[in-house]
C-alpha positions in Angstrom: 70.7 166.1 146.2 71.9 169.3 145.3 71.9 170.1 141.5 75.7 171.9 141.1 76.6 173.8 137.8 78.8 170.8 136.9 76.9 167.8 138.2 75.2 167.0 141.6 76.1 166.4 145.4 74.3 163.9 147.0 74.4 163.5 150.7 74.9 159.6 152.0 74.3 157.8 155.2 74.9 154.6 156.8 73.8 156.0 160.2 75.1 154.2 163.2 75.5 150.7 161.8 78.6 148.9 162.3 77.5 145.7 160.7 80.3 146.0 158.3 83.7 144.8 159.3 85.7 147.3 157.8 86.8 150.0 159.9 88.0 152.1 156.9 84.9 152.0 154.2 81.4 151.1 154.9 80.5 148.9 151.6 77.0 150.4 151.6 78.6 154.1 151.4 80.8 152.7 148.5 77.5 151.4 146.7 75.7 154.5 147.1 78.4 156.4 145.6 78.3 154.4 142.4 74.3 154.7 142.7 74.9 158.3 142.4 76.7 158.3 139.3 73.5 156.4 137.8 71.5 158.8 139.2 73.6 161.7 137.4 73.3 159.9 134.3 69.3 159.5 134.5 69.2 162.9 134.8 71.6 164.2 132.0 71.2 165.8 128.9 73.0 162.7 127.5 71.1 159.9 128.9 72.2 156.2 128.2 70.8 154.3 125.3 67.4 152.6 126.3 67.3 148.9 126.1 70.0 148.0 128.1 71.8 148.7 131.7 75.0 149.9 133.0 76.9 147.3 135.3 80.0 148.6 137.2 82.8 146.2 136.0 86.2 147.9 137.5 87.7 150.9 138.9 91.0 152.1 137.8 92.3 153.7 140.8 90.7 153.9 144.5 92.4 156.2 146.8 91.5 156.4 150.4 92.3 159.3 152.4 89.8 158.9 155.4 87.3 156.5 157.3 84.2 156.5 155.0 81.6 156.0 157.7 78.2 157.7 159.1 77.5 160.4 157.0 79.1 161.9 153.6 78.8 163.5 150.7 79.5 162.4 147.0 80.4 164.8 144.2 79.7 163.8 140.5 80.3 166.1 137.9 79.3 165.8 134.4 82.9 166.8 133.5 84.0 163.7 135.0 81.9 161.4 133.1 83.7 160.1 129.8 81.5 158.2 127.6 83.1 155.8 125.0 80.4 154.3 122.9 77.8 153.2 125.2 80.0 152.6 128.1 80.8 155.3 130.6 83.9 156.0 132.8 83.4 158.4 135.9 85.7 159.8 138.4 84.0 160.9 141.9 84.9 162.1 145.3 83.4 161.0 148.7 83.9 163.7 151.5 83.1 164.3 155.1 80.5 166.7 156.5 83.2 169.5 156.6 84.4 168.9 152.8 87.6 167.0 153.6 88.1 164.3 151.2 87.7 160.5 152.4 87.6 158.6 149.2 88.4 159.3 145.5 87.4 156.9 142.5 89.1 157.9 139.5 88.0 155.4 136.3 84.9 153.8 137.6 84.0 151.6 134.2 80.0 151.4 133.7 79.9 148.8 131.0 76.7 148.9 128.7 74.9 145.7 128.5 71.7 145.3 126.2 68.6 144.1 127.4 68.5 141.5 124.6 71.6 139.7 125.9 70.6 139.8 129.5 67.1 138.3 128.6 68.8 134.9 127.5 69.5 134.4 131.4 66.2 135.3 132.3 64.4 131.8 132.7 61.5 130.3 135.0 64.0 129.3 137.6 67.4 129.6 139.3 70.5 129.8 136.4 72.2 126.4 136.2 76.0 126.6 137.1 78.1 126.2 133.7 
């Protein structure tokens, strides 16, 4: 992780694992990119409200410019985070080792879910289907 003037730059790697079916995008790298947003929020001057979790619920636009495999970098800027009450909208880019854009996520919606709401579903056993 590299701290930038307006955010952070994260290095991600799926190694040489070819256990996913997609030749375009390794889902582990997409998950890592979303986790990078959580990391930036955790170290932000404006952290999320305690007592809950942010849950990714949608992406407004996903643009794929190249194969997202192997090692790549995710850049997330503080200025690319928009806060709406307790929810967060984020924009981020995944680039290859030469800086070429591979994937851009615009409007990643992270929805705030209060802990007391989640506690309703926490029981001694698995949840029953509804």
